[in-house]
C-alpha angles and dihedrals in degrees: 000000000000091000093049092047092050091049090051090056091049091052091057094046099045117114110188132169119194117197125197142151117284090216088050091057092050092051094045093046089057088048092051091050094049097061092165090060102032119165113244113264093242091053090050089050089059088057089052092057100044098063132138110168118057134226125181129227119200134286103254101024143352101277132213128249138172118263096251091057094048101075132023105196096172098056096038089214122138106264125217120228106240119237120232123243089262121035114247119232118227115253135165096253089067089071136068106217118220135180123330113263099189148334129233137180093272104033148318139286121225136189106246142180124211100230101217100046097027089228115159119225141145120260115211112201117198125188111231093208092056093046091052094043090054091041095233098128090114091054091054093048089048092049092052095044095049103036096046090063098049123102116180133122091238097048122081110245123236105203099182147310142227137174146203131199095288108022146043118215124205118196104212140171115276112241102193100199095051129210118007086217091069092052091049093050091048093050096037089220138357130249113257091248091055092043091051090051091052094046090049090053092045091051090052092051094044092048088056091049093050092049085055088050092246120140113197098198096184107066111159137129092266090061095050121083133192124222123213091272093053094254114150118239120196108217143168106064094179092115095038123114135198100224114158098165108011140088116218133211102193116128107226142135129058120320098233090054100043116116124229094259091060099044088047091051095243127142115273141194139188091306089081085078090057090057091048090051089055091050089048093052090050093049092047092056102033101031101237136054115277098236100038110132121189090209090078145269095305091057091048090051091053093049091050093048091051093039087233093187123174115178117193118246093241091067111100120251091243093054091046089053093052094046093047092049092052096044096063120143091220107067092209091061095055118113111265121242090238089060097051097077090058096042113122092242093055093043091048091061101029094104090059095054113118113254106228140158118234122231 
C-alpha cells in the first residue's frame, strides 16, 4: 500500500517533455494505421533515434491528438501533440509489447511501442511482491523520482510510469545496443580513442547530475547503455541520491567501484562518482577493474583502501595521468569533472570521437 501511494504522488508531480522528429511521427502514424503492414519494432526504433526536428508530448503522459493536428508539413515547425479534454492514464493496453531486452532480479525489460503515437520505448516491468520481499521499495521510488526529472543526452530518459495490483511499469528510453558491459566483455578491452570518447561522454553526464545535486553512486559498465547511434546512456538510478547539502554514509554500489571513503565507512559526497569514473577508465583500457583481487572481497577492500594501483606499461602516459588523478584517496584531490574535457588524453583523441546526434 505504501509503495502504491508513493507512486500515485509521483504520477501527479512528474513533469516530463518527450522530444521527437515530426517526420518520425508522420511515418510511424502511418505504420500504426496500416496494421497489416506494420514496420518491425526494431526498424521503428531506428527512426526514433535518427531525429532532428522536435515535437513535444505532454507533461504527465503522451497525449492523444487527431491526425490533422499531428503534423504541419507546410510550416515545417515542430508541432505539439494536443492533449484531450481529460488526461489519459497510462495502462498496459496502450502498448504493443515486443521482444525481451533483458531480465533483472525483480522483473524484465521489453521493447515496446505506444500504440497511438507509434513511439518506441522500453517497458520495464517490476514485480511488487519481489520488491517488497527484498525491501527495495525505497530504491524504486528514488529511481522514479530522480530519473523522471533528468534531461541530458547521456542520461537514460524515464518518460513515465504506471502500475497495477502486481506490477510497476517504467516507460524508459530504448537504448538499442544494450549494456556497455556486454560490448566490453566481447572486445576484452577498448582502444584508447574509444575509451576517451566514452569517458568524455560520462563526464558530461555526471557533471549535469552533480549540478542537479544528484549523486549516482553506482557507476559501472552494467549501468551504462548504448543507443543505436553509439551514444552512452547512464542508467539505473536505484542507488542515486538527491543530496544538495548533505554527506552520506550508506554503503552501496558495486565493490570493485567503491572508493576508499565508502569501504572505510566514512561519509561521502558526489566525489564518489569521480573515483568510479577513474575505475571505469581503467577497465575500458585494461579490461578489468584496477583493484579486483581474486583472493576475495577482503583483499579487494584492502587494495581500494591503500589505492594499490598498478597500471600496465602499454597504457599511454596521458591515460595514466587521468586515471591517477581520478583515483586519489583524498576525494578533494580528485580531478574535477569540468577539467576532464580539457585533459590531454581527451584532447589527444577528440578528433576521433564519433559525430552523432542524440535522440
